[in-house]
C-alpha atoms as one frame of an Amber mdcrd trajectory, in Angstrom:
protein
 -28.879   6.285   3.750 -27.007   4.161   1.210 -28.998   1.033   0.381 -27.409
  -1.790  -1.641 -29.987  -4.457  -2.433 -29.386  -7.854  -4.000 -26.771  -6.649
  -6.510 -25.068  -8.922  -9.023 -22.146  -7.879 -11.205 -19.315  -9.538 -13.155
 -16.248  -8.326 -15.070 -14.841 -10.388 -17.943 -16.930 -13.347 -16.830 -15.626
 -13.196 -13.223 -18.440 -12.649 -10.760 -17.642 -10.036  -8.089 -21.086  -9.678
  -6.476 -23.912 -12.174  -6.351 -27.074 -11.160  -4.516 -25.066  -8.845  -2.222
 -26.874  -6.432   0.096 -25.946  -3.860   2.743 -27.460  -0.742   4.308 -25.339
   2.146   5.569 -27.256   4.684   7.693 -26.790   8.386   7.002 -23.866   9.968
   8.786 -22.036   6.711   9.477 -18.292   6.322   8.908 -17.632   2.893   7.396
 -14.370   1.153   6.521 -14.612  -1.083   3.444 -12.313  -4.122   3.575 -11.728
  -7.337   1.654  -9.032  -9.137  -0.337  -7.249  -7.315  -3.157  -9.179  -7.812
  -6.389 -12.439  -8.746  -4.634 -14.312  -5.763  -6.130 -14.123  -2.899  -3.608
 -13.171  -0.223  -6.152 -15.730  -1.682  -8.560 -18.475  -1.134  -5.968 -17.496
   2.541  -5.808 -17.917   2.757  -9.585 -21.322   1.065  -9.325 -22.415   3.533
  -6.640 -21.344   6.423  -8.889 -23.234   4.758 -11.795 -20.075   4.548 -13.880
 -20.998   0.907 -14.622 -24.455  -0.654 -15.083 -25.603  -3.332 -12.618 -26.655
  -6.728 -13.956 -29.382  -6.898 -11.310 -30.303  -5.365  -7.988 -30.396  -1.711
  -6.951 -28.215   0.904  -5.253 -30.209   3.830  -3.867 -29.434   7.118  -2.142
 -31.697   9.964  -1.035 -32.848  12.278  -3.809 -30.276  14.932  -4.753 -27.621
  13.338  -2.545 -24.161  14.441  -3.678 -21.445  11.777  -4.101 -17.783  12.763
  -3.930 -14.475  10.973  -4.277 -10.908  11.267  -5.541 -10.655   9.674  -8.969
  -7.406  11.261 -10.156  -4.946  14.042  -9.404  -5.864  17.644 -10.229  -4.423
  18.964 -13.511  -1.039  20.724 -13.575  -2.653  24.118 -14.218  -1.636  27.687
 -13.404  -4.472  27.929 -10.834  -3.290  28.229  -7.233  -3.895  25.384  -4.803
  -6.281  27.500  -2.722  -8.356  28.547  -5.742  -8.421  24.961  -7.019  -9.952
  23.800  -3.745 -12.408  26.721  -3.626 -13.617  25.858  -7.143 -14.739  22.452
  -5.838 -17.756  24.193  -4.272 -19.491  24.724  -7.590 -22.551  26.415  -6.077
 -20.426  29.047  -4.331 -18.401  29.628  -7.496 -21.570  30.068  -9.585 -23.123
  32.468  -7.068 -19.979  34.604  -6.904 -19.849  34.696 -10.714 -23.481  35.879
 -10.942 -23.408  39.393 -12.499 -27.152  40.063 -12.338 -28.164  43.694 -11.738
 -31.693  42.801 -10.655 -32.091  43.824  -6.982 -34.260  40.791  -6.156 -31.734
  38.423  -7.717 -28.851  40.141  -5.914 -30.705  39.709  -2.617 -31.328  36.025
  -3.348 -27.663  35.458  -4.203 -26.464  37.195  -1.041 -28.922  35.238   1.100
 -27.795  31.951  -0.405 -24.114  32.862   0.039 -24.837  33.493   3.692 -26.723
  30.173   3.971 -23.755  28.150   2.676 -21.268  30.100   4.811 -19.497  31.285
   1.673 -17.534  34.036   3.394 -15.601  31.566   5.571 -14.803  29.356   2.584
 -11.225  30.557   2.127 -10.406  29.929   5.784 -11.954  26.443   5.633 -10.108
  25.554   2.413  -6.824  26.849   3.828  -7.281  24.768   6.996  -7.812  21.586
   4.970  -4.798  22.275   2.760  -2.660  22.991   5.828  -3.750  19.700   7.392
  -2.664  17.871   4.248   0.798  19.429   4.298   0.542  22.744   2.385   1.643
  25.884   4.218   0.389  29.358   3.298   3.148  29.932   0.735   2.469  26.586
  -0.977  -1.282  27.316  -1.129  -0.581  30.406  -3.252   1.558  28.512  -5.783
   0.116  27.061  -9.019  -0.758  23.357  -9.249   1.841  22.938 -12.003   4.591
  23.454  -9.407   3.743  20.166  -7.689   4.299  16.499  -8.553   1.495  14.005
  -9.108   1.534  12.756  -5.516   1.135  16.274  -4.145  -1.633  17.053  -6.663
  -3.479  13.966  -5.390  -3.463  15.673  -1.999  -4.980  18.774  -3.592  -7.700
  16.593  -5.139  -8.386  15.112  -1.698  -8.524  18.608  -0.168 -11.008  19.673
  -2.855 -13.424  16.804  -2.228 -13.235  17.282   1.554 -13.961  20.980   1.106
 -16.976  20.269  -1.126 -18.424  18.107   1.726 -20.512  15.643  -0.333 -23.367
  13.737   1.321 -21.569  10.463   0.540 -17.766  10.595   0.587 -16.064   7.662
  -1.182 -12.330   7.382  -0.470 -10.129   4.689  -2.021  -6.866   4.241  -0.053
  -6.494   8.000   0.622  -3.478   7.594   2.930  -1.363   6.042   0.156  -0.186
   9.499  -0.902  -0.013  11.012   2.600   2.776  11.043   5.167   2.144  10.059
   8.786   1.290  13.666   9.692  -1.268  13.896   6.890  -2.741  10.488   7.762
  -3.174  11.473  11.427  -4.847  14.740  10.401  -7.175  12.920   7.975  -8.232
  10.438  10.669  -9.178  13.320  12.952 -11.011  15.145  10.144 -13.028  12.102
   9.055 -14.067  11.357  12.641 -15.721  14.824  12.688 -17.044  14.763   9.104
 -20.798  15.508   9.232 -21.933  13.184   6.420 -21.599   9.547   5.357 -18.125
   8.170   4.613 -17.210   4.879   2.927 -13.452   4.368   2.857 -11.397   1.571
   1.316  -8.282   1.156   3.426  -5.778  -1.367   4.729  -4.528   1.082   7.365
  -5.449  -0.599  10.639  -5.009   2.560  12.721  -7.359   4.578  10.512  -9.941
   1.754  10.546  -9.841   1.673  14.346 -10.013   5.410  14.978 -11.891   7.094
  12.123 -14.784   4.696  11.446 -17.562   3.135  13.511 -18.410   0.192  11.250
 -16.674  -2.199   8.870 -18.197  -3.363   5.579 -16.628  -6.664   4.583 -16.599
  -8.018   1.024 -15.979 -11.756   0.844 -17.240 -14.584  -1.372 -19.256 -12.079
  -3.468 -21.245 -10.969  -0.402 -21.311  -7.817   1.732 -21.613  -7.835   5.510
 -21.671  -4.867   7.890 -20.013  -5.163  11.299 -20.230  -2.664  14.147 -17.036
  -1.238  15.655 -13.563  -0.629  14.265 -11.227  -3.071  12.579 -10.095  -4.817
  15.757 -13.733  -5.454  16.724 -14.384  -6.777  13.210 -11.363  -9.083  13.394
 -12.539 -10.538  16.722 -16.060 -11.086  15.385 -14.661 -12.783  12.273 -12.540
 -15.149  14.361 -15.560 -16.067  16.471 -17.784 -16.615  13.428 -15.188 -18.717
  11.641 -14.767 -20.863  14.758 -18.541 -21.430  14.978 -18.763 -22.190  11.243
 -15.797 -24.563  11.370 -17.251 -26.405  14.381 -20.656 -26.739  12.686 -19.044
 -27.996   9.464 -16.983 -30.576  11.374 -20.012 -31.779  13.325 -21.975 -32.196
  10.102 -19.076 -33.993   8.411 -18.967 -36.468  11.303 -22.737 -37.005  11.005
 -22.483 -37.607   7.259 -19.604 -40.030   7.723 -21.638 -41.993  10.277 -24.717
 -42.135   8.010 -22.680 -43.103   4.945 -20.934 -45.837   6.937 -24.319 -47.259
   7.997 -25.594 -47.212   4.403 -22.462 -48.985   3.105 -22.662 -51.694   5.767
 -26.376 -52.482   5.699 -27.879 -51.504   2.324 -27.517 -55.096   1.079 -29.128
 -56.667   4.161 -32.879 -57.149   3.904 -33.432 -56.610   7.620 -31.660 -53.245
   7.530 -32.596 -52.078   4.022 -35.439 -49.845   5.194 -33.233 -48.156   7.799
 -30.441 -47.742   5.261 -32.856 -46.122   2.791 -34.055 -43.659   5.427 -30.463
 -42.621   6.059 -29.906 -42.111   2.313 -32.897 -39.732   2.307 -31.495 -37.972
   5.382 -28.197 -37.447   3.549 -30.009 -36.047   0.507 -31.986 -33.582   2.628
 -28.981 -32.419   4.639 -28.018 -28.852   3.702 -24.237 -28.775   3.439 -22.446
 -26.422   5.843 -19.376 -25.131   4.049 -16.314 -24.799   6.283 -14.748 -21.305
   6.272 -12.197 -20.815   3.550  -8.645 -20.668   4.760  -7.213 -17.175   4.599
  -4.883 -16.980   1.631  -1.336 -17.304   2.897   0.579 -14.059   2.677   4.251
 -14.284   3.428   7.693 -12.800   2.946  10.850 -14.830   3.397  13.837 -12.516
   3.822  17.296 -14.128   3.464  19.369 -13.620   6.603  22.671 -11.689   6.391
  25.895 -12.605   8.119  27.092 -10.511  11.100  29.223  -7.376  10.708  31.205
  -5.463  13.304  29.341  -2.396  14.614  28.638   0.247  13.586  27.589  -0.657
  10.059  27.047   3.052   9.206  28.528   6.076  10.979  28.032   9.698   9.895
  29.948  12.603  11.486  29.021  16.267  10.825  27.461  15.228   7.544  25.415
  17.281   5.099  23.445  16.131   2.068  21.319  17.771  -0.595  21.046  18.444
  -4.298  23.415  20.585  -6.340  24.827  23.217  -3.993  21.748  23.319  -1.746
  21.949  21.127   1.378  18.682  19.686   2.665  20.102  18.204   5.884  23.077
  19.454   7.930  25.096  18.518  11.010  24.239  14.826  10.739  25.764  12.737
  13.521  24.192   9.319  13.181  25.132   5.737  13.968  23.426   2.556  12.754
  24.081  -0.929  14.170  22.946  -4.200  12.641  20.223  -4.773  15.261  18.640
  -1.324  14.837  14.995  -0.845  13.852  14.646   2.857  13.018  11.502   4.731
  11.933  11.953   8.121  10.252   9.334  10.670  11.324   8.605  14.055   9.765
   6.479  15.684   7.107   6.980  14.987   3.419   9.507  17.430   2.038  11.568
  17.633   5.235  14.241  15.254   3.901  13.382  11.663   4.896  13.927  10.283
   1.398  17.082  12.412   1.034  18.469  10.802   4.190  17.698   7.285   2.940
  19.451   8.079  -0.337  22.543   9.243   1.552  22.667   6.101   3.714  22.081
   3.819   0.716  24.811   5.498  -1.347  22.441   7.034  -3.889  23.584  10.515
  -2.814  27.094  11.518  -1.739  27.734  13.514   1.418  28.368  17.215   0.708
  30.211  17.697   3.991  31.544  15.629   6.851  32.442  11.967   6.959  30.409
   8.825   6.353  31.948   5.430   7.097  30.322   2.074   6.343  31.328  -1.441
   7.369  33.360  -3.477   4.906  31.223  -5.885   2.857  28.084  -3.945   3.876
  25.129  -4.811   1.617  22.114  -2.505   1.533  18.640  -3.318   0.231  16.522
  -0.365  -0.867  12.785  -0.248  -1.594  10.854   2.868  -2.619   7.472   3.276
  -4.289   8.935   4.726  -7.500  10.795   1.448  -8.053   7.515  -0.214  -9.029
   7.616   1.987 -12.136  11.170   0.761 -12.871  10.008  -2.839 -13.300   9.820
  -4.027 -16.912   6.134  -4.257 -17.792   6.760  -6.750 -20.635   8.809  -9.187
 -18.516   7.623 -11.787 -16.022   8.754 -11.950 -12.370  10.769 -15.058 -13.281
  12.555 -13.153 -16.070  13.362 -10.326 -13.623  15.078 -12.827 -11.327  16.860
 -14.569 -14.213  18.373 -11.205 -15.186  19.781 -10.882 -11.653  20.726 -14.569
 -11.229  21.411 -15.960 -14.735  23.236 -19.042 -13.443  20.546 -20.069 -10.914
  18.188 -22.904 -11.875  14.625 -21.773 -12.727  13.154 -24.058 -10.030  15.253
 -22.289  -7.389  14.146 -18.889  -8.675  10.520 -20.025  -8.566  11.071 -21.076
  -4.951  12.310 -17.550  -4.154   9.218 -16.075  -5.806   7.002 -18.414  -3.812
   8.767 -17.222  -0.649   7.345 -13.770  -1.400   3.841 -14.992  -2.149   4.288
 -15.056  -5.942   3.228 -18.576  -6.852   3.213 -20.416 -10.149   0.190 -18.412
 -11.331   2.107 -15.124 -11.095   5.685 -16.198 -11.891   5.018 -16.376 -15.647
   2.630 -13.404 -15.970   4.085 -10.183 -17.394   4.485  -7.458 -14.768   2.135
  -5.144 -16.649  -0.745  -7.481 -15.741   0.150  -7.896 -12.062  -1.645  -6.057
  -9.268   0.052  -3.281  -7.307   0.528  -5.652  -4.370   2.183  -8.287  -6.555
   4.540  -5.680  -8.049   5.440  -4.525  -4.529   6.263  -8.128  -3.564   8.526
  -8.494  -6.583  10.323  -5.221  -5.768  10.790  -6.341  -2.152  12.239  -9.624
  -3.370  14.698  -7.823  -5.657  15.684  -5.478  -2.799  16.485  -8.389  -0.460
  17.957 -10.814  -2.996  21.548 -10.281  -1.781  20.688 -10.815   1.922  21.358
  -7.156   2.871  22.705  -6.181   6.274  20.631  -2.976   6.120  17.143  -2.836
   4.612  15.712   0.608   3.785  11.952   0.658   3.142  10.263   3.856   1.945
   6.450   3.405   2.122   6.494  -0.380   1.464   2.825  -1.000   2.345   0.940
   1.249  -0.084  -0.208  -1.614  -2.306  -0.342  -4.379   0.301  -3.574  -5.720
   1.783  -4.073  -6.280   5.503  -2.766  -9.868   5.553   0.301  -8.890   3.524
   1.073  -6.031   5.924   0.934  -8.384   8.889   3.195 -10.834   7.001   5.676
  -8.024   6.308   5.758  -7.153  10.025   6.445 -10.800  10.896   9.269 -10.986
   8.330  10.886  -7.747   9.535  10.744  -8.851  13.150  12.657 -12.062  12.341
  15.098 -10.308   9.977  18.626 -10.232  11.438  19.738  -7.062   9.684  19.059
  -3.393  10.407  15.852  -1.754   9.182  15.138   1.894   8.336  11.414   2.397
   7.760   9.451   5.323   6.343   5.692   4.764   6.513   2.381   6.513   7.141
   1.084   3.274   8.727   1.363   3.933  12.457   0.395   0.332  13.290   3.382
  -1.080  11.395   5.779   1.512  12.796   4.703   0.645  16.337   5.282  -3.090
  15.762   8.643  -2.824  13.984  10.568   0.252  15.158  12.433   0.529  18.449
  14.155   3.847  17.613  12.569   7.025  16.237  14.433   9.718  14.307  12.670
  13.023  13.633  13.616  14.731  10.363  12.705  18.389  10.740  14.081  21.857
   9.976  17.148  20.525   8.155  18.246  18.274  11.024  17.840  14.655  12.156
  17.437  14.096  15.884  16.367  11.168  18.071  12.716  11.429  19.147  12.870
  10.182  22.717   9.129   9.656  23.243   6.879   7.056  21.588   4.559   7.144
  18.575   1.533   7.888  20.730   3.265  11.041  21.955   4.223  11.973  18.395
   0.626  11.514  17.256  -0.583  13.731  20.119   2.025  16.337  19.118   0.723
  16.362  15.524  -2.882  16.821  16.654  -1.904  19.478  19.203   0.038  21.444
  16.588  -2.790  21.375  14.035  -5.334  22.151  16.758  -3.392  25.195  17.928
  -3.329  26.595  14.406  -7.083  26.154  14.038  -7.759  27.600  17.493  -5.643
  30.673  16.763  -7.483  31.263  13.502 -10.883  30.975  15.202  -9.819  33.194
  18.072  -8.556  35.896  15.730 -11.743  35.833  13.635 -13.827  36.077  16.788
 -11.773  39.006  18.114 -11.954  40.875  14.818 -15.659  40.365  14.173 -17.428
  40.087  17.533 -18.056  42.962  19.934 -17.558  42.378  23.649 -20.550  40.494
  25.096 -22.437  41.824  28.148 -21.803  40.184  31.507 -24.169  37.190  31.918
 -26.607  36.920  34.827 -26.398  34.248  37.535 -29.633  32.628  36.243 -28.164
  32.328  32.745 -25.106  30.499  34.059 -27.188  28.179  36.269 -29.455  27.345
  33.312 -26.423  26.643  31.104 -24.949  24.326  33.741 -28.275  22.501  33.998
 -28.268  22.021  30.201 -24.785  20.503  30.378 -25.843  18.097  33.151 -28.914
  17.003  31.169 -26.785  16.399  28.076 -24.255  14.409  30.101 -27.013  12.231
  31.588 -28.442  11.625  28.108 -24.988  10.727  26.776 -24.357   8.319  29.632
 -27.673   6.553  29.069 -27.155   6.251  25.310 -23.558   5.056  25.759 -24.794
   2.333  28.115 -27.441   1.281  25.584 -24.826   1.253  22.798 -22.474  -0.969
  24.821 -25.276  -3.442  25.566 -26.227  -3.627  21.896 -22.564  -4.092  20.900
 -22.319  -7.077  23.249 -25.515  -8.467  21.777 -24.158  -8.086  18.227 -20.778
  -9.547  19.205 -22.434 -12.882  20.022 -21.422 -15.294  17.175 -24.694 -17.246
  17.512 -26.736 -14.263  16.355 -25.120 -14.509  12.892 -26.628 -17.912  12.199
 -29.104 -17.861   9.309 -31.963 -18.945  11.589 -31.563 -15.752  13.619 -31.298
 -13.350  10.709 -34.515 -11.501  11.601 -33.443 -11.045  15.206 -29.980  -9.891
  14.081 -31.400  -7.297  11.708 -33.676  -5.980  14.477 -30.717  -5.500  16.840
 -28.634  -3.936  14.068 -31.434  -1.467  13.309 -31.716  -0.584  17.008 -27.947
  -0.144  17.213 -27.994   2.195  14.195 -30.752   4.266  15.848 -28.847   4.473
  19.146 -25.625   5.458  17.354 -27.434   8.196  15.453 -29.008   9.432  18.707
 -25.580   9.290  20.338 -24.109  11.509  17.624 -26.915  14.059  18.104 -26.486
  13.926  21.878 -22.731  14.502  21.547 -23.365  17.511  19.324 -25.858  18.948
  21.829 -23.438  18.305  24.710 -20.595  20.053  22.876 -22.871  22.977  22.033
 -24.061  23.235  25.652 -20.483  23.062  26.917 -19.349  25.795  24.538 -22.290
  27.985  25.576 -21.377  27.526  29.241 -17.702  28.299  28.566 -18.690  31.445
  26.693 -20.901  32.650  29.557 -18.314  31.854  32.224 -15.632  33.583  30.140
 -17.564  36.868  30.395 -18.059  36.841  34.172
C-alpha cells in the first residue's frame, strides 16, 4: 500500500502540494491526472525520495521495490535482450555466483528456481516483442537504436524487473499504436501496484481501475476509469457551483439588509445579528473554470479534386525503397489515419506526400496552389530556444503588426504570458502549440500530423480534435492515441510489408487484430515449452472432472456476488453528495469497503482462471 499523508512541497517558491493525502491499496492500477505543471512528475520524485518533503510522509511496505523509466538506456554494445535481463539484479547476481561450496550452490539453485530464473529469457523476449522488437532486433546492440527506441528498451527492462510499485510517466509517448495497445493489455494483468501519468484517454479507461487527480495542491482518488472520473467531476462541480451560488444569494440578501437598516434604531439589533452571521459564514468557493485550451486553424480555399494522386509510386532512402506500388488518392475532405508499426514506413509516406522526399518510381501529381502543413515531433527541437514565440512569428510574417501576431498566438492558447518568453523556458505542450501554429500559418489545404499529442494535456487533446473536425482541409494523422484517431479519422490506411492499403474495418477491429496477433505468439511459445518439457499426463477420472467443474461453478458464483457488491459500491461512491465535507467519514468507509471488494474480486478472478485452466487441462486428456 502506498500511503501519502498530509504532504507539503514547493519548488522555487511555488507551492505544488499543501496538506495533500491519498492512499493507494496494493495491487491497484491507478491513472494519475492533472493540469500540465501541477506537480505530477514531482510527486514521482518525492515517492522515490529524490527530493525531501517539507512536511508530511510517504510510506510503502518495508523492502518494497520502486521502478520507473527515468531515461533511455545507454547506447552500449550489450544486446537488447541482455540489457533487459540485467534489470533483474538478483538473478544476475545469482548467475554470477562462482562459489564452490556445495551448500551455497544448493542455496543459489533453490533461489533461482524460486524466482523462475530459467524462464527469464522467454519472459524478456515476450516483453520486447510486445514493444516492437522482433527476434533479430533483440540480438542487436543498444547502440544500433535511436533514443526513442532505447526508451522502449528501458520500459521493457522495468516491466521485466516487476517492481512492487511501478511508476510510469507518459509511457505511450514513445510507442506506436501497436505498442500502446500491447502495454494497456500488459498493465491490466500486471500483478503489483501501478501509478501511471498519462493523457491517453483509452489507456486510462482500459488499463486502470482508479484515477488519482491532482488539483489545487490536493490529491483525490476516484474509482473507475477516466470516463467515470470525468462524470464524477462534472457532478461534483455542479453541486459545488450550486452551493456557491446559493450562498452568494444569501450573503447578498444579508448585506442588503445591513445596508438598509444599520442606521435605524429599531432595526439596529437585527442588522448587527446579520453582520455576525456574515462573519461566521464559511465561504464556499465556486469551482475554478477549466483553463481554456483551444486551436484556431485558418481555413483554406477549395481546390479541385484530387489534391494528391500517386500512381505506381515508390519511395525510400538512397537506392533502397521502403514503400512500393503506391496507388493513393487524397481529396480535400479526407481524414486519413495511418496504421502500422513504427519502422514500417508511416513517416516515410508522410515525407513523400509533403514533398520532403521525392518519388523513386511512378508518378505523383498534386493540385496547383496546393499548400501543405507538416507537424512532426522532431520539429520541436528545430525551434530556436533563445527566441520567443512572437519572434518566431515575426520571422515568418515580418510585415504583420505585432498585435495581429499576438492574436494568432492567442488563437493557439499562447497568451500574453507566453508570447514573450523564450522557447527554452516553455513547456513541451506550449512548444507543440507553437509548432502547430507555424505548420498551419499558411492555411494549408492538407495538414499532416505525426504524433501531435505527445506533449498535450487532456483538455488540449480535446481542443485539437474540435479544431480538426471543423478544419476544411484534408488531414493525415499518425498517432498512438486511439481515442483521437476514432474521433477524427474516417479512412484508415495500413502501412505494412512495404505497401500501403486501405484497412476496411474500424479501429476496434484493428485493436483486436493487434491483441490476437500478440496472443498467438505467446500461446505458441507456451505450447512449445509445454510440449518439450512435460510428459503426457494420465487420463483423468470422472470424479476428478466433476470436482473440477464444481470448483469452476463455485468460483463463478463468488465472482458474480463480488461483482454485484462492487457495482453497488460504485453507485454509492458516484453520488456527488457523499463528497461533501460533512460526509467525509462515511465516504472513507465506503471507499475502504470498495478497496476490499476490489481486492477480493482480483483474487476471485485469479482463482476462477486457475480453476478454468485446471478443468481445460483435465478435459483435454480425456
